N, C-alpha and C positions, 0 to 999 in steps of 0.2 A: 565335775571339775575337769577342765580340759584345756588343752591348747587346741584351738579350732581346727588346725590342720589334721589332727588325729581323728576327729569326728568324720571329716570328709573321707579320710582313708578307710575308716571302718565301714562306712556305707558303700564306698567304691568297691571294696573287696568282699562284700557279703552277698550271699545268695538273696535274690529278691523275695524268696519265700521264707527266709530265715525269720524265726519267731523271737524277736527281741524289740525292746523299746529303749531308746537312749535319752536320758536327761543330761543336759549339759549346761554348765554355767561358766561365766567368765566375769571378771571384774570390769573388763573393757566392753563398753557398748559397741565399739567398732568391731571387735572380734565376733560378737553375736550377730551384728549386721552382715559380716562376711559369711558366716555360716548360713544365715537365713536367705542370703541372696544366691547361694549355690543351687544349681539345678537339681542337685541330689538331696536337698533338704526336703523332708516330707513330714508334715505334722502328724501323720499316722504312725510314724516310727521314731519321732524325736520331739523333744520340747527344749528349746534353747532359751536361756534367760540370763539377765545380768544379775550378779549377786556378789556381795562382799562376804566371803566365808569367814572373815575374822570377826564378824559381829558377835557380841556376847550372847544374845538370845537369837540364834539363827533359826529362821523359819523358811523352809523351802517348799515349793509347790510339788512335793514328792511325798507320797504316803510313808509314814515311818515303818521300819522293818520290811521294806519292799524291794530292796536292791540286793542282787547277788554280789555285785562288786562295785567299788568306787575306784576309778582310776584318777590319779593325780600326777599329771605329766608336767614337770616344771612349774608346779604350783607352790610347794612348800618353800622353795627358795625365794619366792616373791613375797613371803610373809615376814613380818618381824619375828625373830626367834622366840620372843616372849608370847606370841600368839599361837604358835604351832600346836601345843598340847591341847588347848581348849578347842581349836579347830577340829582336830581329830576326834575329840570327845563329842563335840556337837554333831559331826557328820556320822559318827558310829550309830546313832539312833535310827538312821535311814537304812542300815544294813539288816538283812534277814539274819536270824541266828545262823552262825557258821559262814557268814559273808566275809569278803576279803577286801582289803585295801591293796591296790597295786600302785607302787610309786616308781617314778623315774625322775631324777633330778641331778643337779650339779653336786659334785663332791669336792672336798677340800683338795687343793692342788690340781684341780681340773684345769685343762689348758685355758678355758675361758677365764678362770680366776687369775692365772699366771699372766695373762695379757693386760690386766688392770694396772694402771700407773699408780705410783705412790700418791697419797693424799686424797684418794677417792673412797676411803673406808670411813664408815660411821663408827665402827668398833671392830674388834678382831673378827675377821672373816665376814663382816657385814658390809657389803660394798654398795656404793651408790651407783646405780646404772641409769643411764639416760636413754633408755629404749623408748620406742614410740608409745608404749602404754604407761610410761613413767613408773614402772615397777622397780623394786629394789631386789638385790640378790643376796642370799645368805649361803655361804659354803659350809657344809657340815662335814664332819669326819673325825 
């Protein structure tokens, strides 16, 4: 799960001999197209694909128990709060025993939240965002 900018940053700042493989998915096909069009995209080191991780029966092109870590950068805030727990549960089957989730997201009273105008909330701290990918934002805290 990613914000496409972070994949490109990982590849840009890694040693060409580094031994790792990155799976990356995004809800937006545009984001995946941007990653795949990068001169740094290399199918020997990465597999990028479109996926809605909020699906009840999530099936990814990743072997179960194969990942050391799953990074979720500005991912959870784009989900309906009612979907977060089952997303984490579904994704956890792809982690090796002892694997880790790494999160970075918005928090309640984040400056981005404070800039929202009244009347744009669907519920308490669940904001309607009109970003290019049509995602929603949820501020937790």
